[in-house]
C-alpha positions in Angstrom: 121.2 126.8 88.2 118.3 129.2 88.1 118.7 132.7 89.6 118.6 132.7 93.4 115.4 134.8 93.3 113.6 132.1 91.3 113.9 129.8 94.3 113.4 132.4 97.0 109.8 133.4 96.6 106.8 131.5 98.0 103.1 131.7 98.7 102.8 133.1 102.2 99.0 132.5 102.6 95.7 132.1 100.8 92.3 133.3 101.8 89.2 131.8 100.0 86.0 133.6 99.2 82.8 132.3 97.5 83.1 134.1 94.2 85.7 135.3 91.7 87.9 138.3 92.5 88.4 140.6 89.5 89.6 143.7 91.4 93.1 144.3 92.8 93.1 144.2 96.6 94.5 147.1 98.6 97.0 147.4 101.4 96.7 150.0 104.2 96.4 150.5 107.9 92.7 151.2 107.8 92.0 151.0 111.5 95.1 152.9 112.7 96.3 150.1 114.8 99.9 150.2 113.5 99.4 147.0 111.4 98.8 146.8 107.6 95.5 145.3 106.5 94.5 143.8 103.1 91.2 144.9 101.7 89.7 142.6 99.0 86.3 142.4 97.4 84.6 139.6 95.4 81.9 139.3 92.8 79.3 138.0 95.3 79.1 141.4 96.9 81.4 141.0 99.9 84.3 143.2 100.9 86.8 141.7 103.3 89.5 143.1 105.7 92.3 140.6 106.3 95.3 140.8 108.7 98.9 140.8 107.4 98.7 137.0 108.1 95.6 136.5 106.0 93.1 136.1 108.9 89.7 137.7 108.4 89.0 140.8 110.5 85.5 141.8 109.2 83.3 141.6 106.1 80.8 144.0 104.5 78.0 142.9 102.2 76.6 145.1 99.5 73.6 144.3 97.2 75.5 143.4 94.1 79.0 142.5 92.8 82.3 144.4 93.4 84.5 144.7 90.2 86.4 147.8 91.0 89.4 148.0 93.4 88.7 149.8 96.7 90.5 153.2 97.1 91.7 153.9 100.7 91.9 157.6 101.5 92.1 160.0 104.4 88.9 162.0 104.5 88.3 165.0 106.8 86.6 164.0 110.0 86.5 160.4 109.0 90.2 159.2 109.0 91.2 156.3 106.8 88.2 155.5 104.6 87.6 152.7 102.1 85.8 153.9 99.0 84.2 150.9 97.2 82.1 151.2 94.1 79.4 148.5 93.6 77.1 147.4 90.8 74.1 148.2 93.1 74.6 151.9 91.9 76.2 152.9 95.3 79.6 154.2 96.2 80.3 153.0 99.8 82.5 154.9 102.2 83.5 152.5 105.0 85.5 153.1 108.1 88.3 150.9 109.2 85.8 148.8 111.2 83.8 148.0 108.1 80.9 150.2 109.0 79.4 152.6 106.4 80.2 156.3 107.0 78.0 157.4 104.1 76.5 155.8 100.9 76.2 157.7 97.7 73.5 156.4 95.3 74.5 157.3 91.7 71.3 155.9 90.1 73.4 153.9 87.6 75.9 151.0 87.8 79.4 152.4 88.7 82.3 151.7 86.4 85.0 149.1 86.9 87.6 151.8 87.9 88.2 152.9 91.4 87.5 156.5 92.4 90.3 159.1 92.4 90.6 161.7 95.2 92.2 165.1 95.3 91.5 168.8 96.0 90.6 169.6 92.4 89.1 173.0 93.0 91.6 174.5 95.4 89.3 174.9 98.4 91.6 172.9 100.7 89.2 169.9 100.8 89.4 166.7 98.8 86.9 165.8 96.2 86.0 162.3 94.9 86.0 161.7 91.2 84.4 158.5 89.7 82.3 157.4 86.8 79.1 155.5 86.0 79.6 152.6 83.6 76.2 152.6 81.8 75.4 156.3 81.3 78.9 157.6 80.5 78.9 160.3 83.2 82.0 161.5 85.1 80.9 162.6 88.6 82.5 164.7 91.4 81.2 164.6 95.0 82.5 166.1 98.2 84.2 164.1 100.9 80.9 163.8 102.8 79.2 162.2 99.8 77.2 165.2 98.6 77.2 165.8 94.8 79.0 168.8 93.1 78.8 168.2 89.3 78.6 165.5 86.6 79.3 165.6 82.8 78.6 163.1 80.1 81.6 161.9 78.0 80.6 159.9 74.9 81.5 161.1 71.4 82.0 157.9 69.5 79.4 155.4 70.6 75.6 155.5 69.9 73.5 157.5 72.3 72.5 155.3 75.2 75.4 152.9 74.8 77.4 151.9 77.9 80.5 154.0 78.2 82.9 152.9 81.0 85.2 155.7 82.1 88.5 155.4 84.0 89.4 158.7 85.7 93.0 159.9 86.5 94.0 163.1 88.1 97.2 165.1 87.3 98.8 168.6 87.8 101.2 169.5 85.1 102.1 173.1 85.9 103.3 175.3 88.8 99.7 176.6 89.3 98.8 173.1 90.5 95.7 173.1 88.3 94.2 169.6 88.4 93.4 168.0 85.1 90.8 165.2 85.1 91.7 162.7 82.5 89.3 159.9 81.6 89.6 157.2 78.9 86.2 155.9 77.8 85.2 152.6 76.4 84.6 154.6 73.2 88.4 154.6 72.8 88.7 158.4 73.5 90.8 160.3 76.0 89.0 163.2 77.5 90.5 166.1 79.5 88.1 167.8 81.9 88.6 171.0 83.9 88.0 171.1 87.7 84.6 172.8 87.0 83.5 170.0 84.7 84.2 171.8 81.4 85.6 169.5 78.7 88.9 171.0 77.5 89.9 168.6 74.8 89.5 165.0 73.5 91.7 162.7 71.5 90.9 159.4 69.6 93.5 158.0 67.3 92.3 155.7 64.5 91.3 152.4 66.2 90.9 154.0 69.6 92.8 153.9 72.9 92.8 151.3 75.7 90.8 151.8 78.9 93.4 153.6 81.0 96.1 156.2 80.6 99.4 156.7 82.5 100.5 160.1 83.7 104.0 161.4 84.5 104.0 164.9 86.0 107.8 165.0 86.1 108.1 164.2 82.4 105.0 166.3 81.7 103.4 163.6 79.6 100.3 161.4 79.3 100.7 157.9 77.9 98.0 155.7 76.4 98.1 152.5 74.4 96.0 150.5 71.9 95.1 146.9 71.2 97.2 146.9 68.1 100.4 147.6 70.1 100.8 151.4 69.6 101.9 153.4 72.6 101.2 157.2 72.4 103.0 160.0 74.2 100.5 162.9 74.6 101.1 166.4 75.8 98.9 168.0 78.6 97.3 170.0 75.7 96.2 166.8 73.9 98.9 166.8 71.1 100.5 163.4 70.1 104.2 163.8 70.7 105.4 160.3 69.6 104.1 156.8 68.8 105.9 153.6 69.6 105.1 150.3 67.9 105.4 147.3 70.4 103.8 144.7 68.1 101.8 143.4 71.1 98.7 144.6 72.9 99.4 147.8 74.8 96.1 148.6 76.5 97.4 149.2 80.0 100.6 151.3 80.3 102.5 152.4 83.4 105.4 154.9 83.6 108.6 154.9 85.6 112.3 155.8 85.3 115.0 153.3 84.2 118.2 152.9 86.1 120.1 155.2 83.7 117.4 157.9 84.1 115.4 157.3 80.9 111.6 157.0 80.7 110.4 153.4 81.0 106.9 152.3 80.0 105.6 148.9 80.8 102.4 147.5 79.3 100.7 144.2 79.9 102.9 142.5 77.2 106.0 144.7 76.6 108.4 147.2 78.1 109.7 150.2 76.2 112.8 152.2 77.4 113.4 155.8 76.1 110.2 156.0 74.0 110.3 158.6 71.3 114.1 158.6 71.4 116.6 157.4 68.8 117.9 154.6 71.0 114.7 153.1 72.4 114.7 149.5 73.7 111.7 147.2 73.5 111.3 143.7 75.1 108.3 141.5 75.5 106.7 139.7 78.4 106.3 136.1 77.0 102.8 134.5 77.3 100.4 132.2 75.5 98.3 134.5 73.3 95.4 132.0 73.1 95.3 131.1 76.8 96.8 133.8 79.1 94.9 136.9 80.1 96.9 140.1 80.5 95.1 143.1 81.6 95.4 146.2 83.7 98.7 147.2 85.4 99.9 148.7 88.7 102.9 150.8 89.6 105.3 150.5 92.5 108.7 152.0 93.2 111.3 152.3 95.9 111.4 155.3 98.2 114.1 156.4 100.6 111.7 158.8 102.3 108.6 158.0 104.4 106.1 158.8 101.7 103.4 156.7 100.0 104.4 155.3 96.7 102.1 152.4 95.7 99.5 152.6 93.0 97.1 149.9 92.0 94.5 149.0 89.4 91.9 146.2 89.3 93.2 143.6 86.8 96.3 141.8 85.6 99.3 143.6 84.3 102.8 144.7 85.3 103.8 146.3 88.6 107.1 148.2 88.6 109.4 148.2 91.7 112.4 150.6 91.8 115.5 149.0 93.3 119.0 150.3 93.7 120.1 147.9 91.0 117.2 148.9 88.7 113.5 148.2 88.3 111.5 145.0 88.8 108.4 144.4 86.6 105.8 142.3 88.3 103.0 140.8 86.2 100.3 138.2 86.4 100.5 135.8 83.4 97.9 133.0 83.0 98.0 131.3 86.4 101.4 132.6 87.5 103.0 135.6 89.1 106.3 136.7 87.4 109.0 139.2 88.3 111.3 140.5 85.5 114.4 142.6 85.8 114.5 146.0 84.0 116.3 144.4 81.0 113.8 141.5 80.8 115.4 138.6 82.7 112.8 136.6 84.7 113.7 136.3 88.3 110.5 135.0 89.9 107.9 132.6 88.4 105.4 131.2 90.8 101.9 129.6 90.6 99.1 131.7 92.2 95.9 130.6 90.5 93.6 131.3 87.5 93.7 134.9 86.0 95.5 136.7 88.8 94.6 140.4 89.2 97.1 143.1 88.9 99.4 142.7 91.9 99.6 145.2 94.8 102.9 145.1 96.6 103.9 146.2 100.1 105.8 145.5 103.3 102.9 143.8 105.1 104.6 143.2 108.5 107.2 145.9 108.1 110.2 143.6 108.3 111.7 145.1 105.1 110.6 142.2 102.8 107.9 142.7 100.2 104.7 140.7 99.7 102.7 140.8 96.5 98.9 140.4 96.8 96.6 139.2 94.0 93.1 138.0 93.7 92.1 135.1 91.4 89.1 133.9 89.4 88.9 131.0 91.7 88.0 133.5 94.5 91.3 133.4 96.4 93.4 136.2 97.8 97.0 135.1 97.5 100.0 136.6 99.3 103.4 135.9 97.7 106.5 136.6 99.7 109.0 138.2 97.3 112.8 137.6 97.6 115.3 139.8 99.3 114.9 142.6 101.9 114.9 146.3 101.5 118.4 147.5 102.4 119.5 150.5 104.4 116.9 153.1 105.2 114.8 152.3 102.1 111.3 151.2 103.0 107.9 151.0 101.4 104.3 152.0 102.2 101.1 151.4 100.3 99.2 154.2 98.5 95.9 153.6 96.7 94.5 156.2 94.3 94.3 159.0 96.8 95.1 161.6 94.2 95.0 159.5 91.0 94.7 155.8 90.2 96.5 156.2 86.9 100.2 156.0 86.9 102.8 158.8 87.3 106.5 159.1 88.0 
């Protein structure tokens, strides 16, 4: 007989749009009504708010396509705010009712990465960090949409070439100095100070993938490469170790295994105890010619009422921490899979063509998880996952309020 979990997950609802969805949806109570909403966007320029049951609440139309995940943050004086980058050069700040609070025109197409938000300069107010995909600029603006600074990051592509940047924010020391980390489509990892000064850059032979993972508790940055290498990098930019996974490792995430060791999941492999003498590597099986595996998301259990969910825009693994270990959730081809920490597959369900990276949350707060993905067929799909959260453990959603990279 198959594991009980294999027969205990089901598609809860589907919502159809008129164009492909390439950005991971988000889950949050955007209108402060006590209910979770699902925020999804499509490539025909529409952004939708759905109820926990998949019913449309409102829609917003921009002038071009959405390919980056929306970030949902609490901004001073505005409350819950949806930050949505669009190809029409604009970063939209929408309220929970779908109405614009402000619009920032960057003058260039924005990148495929969602913005990251934190108080990077220590003034007690959050700043918004994002990038433009055609001019290679990293930009910082205030919470009201007014600009602060921008810097160009491109060392390895010809001048004028498109450089897509994926920003991540992290604080590695007791001084709580924020490091802005950005991996560019030139294969280089950049570290930028809160005032915009470039501190260091790193590009191993062959280049790095388009996103890095950050663990503040381990004090490490992790990035991968197309040829299967996973790099452990210090906050000063030194390579500490390299693991060979023998499979594409462009999109790493970091968590902690059941026995307390570092666990890194990529779109095609999981590494336990990287850099150690007794490391473990197992692979997520897929059809190399057919299946698309892309950008991951991270989730974990929490026994305290704090936000724990991180999300990216494309397909890759999510990690859920459970009392009995982790669960790795990944979109493979047309299916959503859940693997145990040691690799056993416990959920395998059809969702649709090229599912995005899943975002996972307790939609109706009954203690049971739902995974949300978008598909190339233009559907938002909600999959009810097996088993309930036990005891006082419960989950809430967090977008990239401080970072949209991954940390423990």
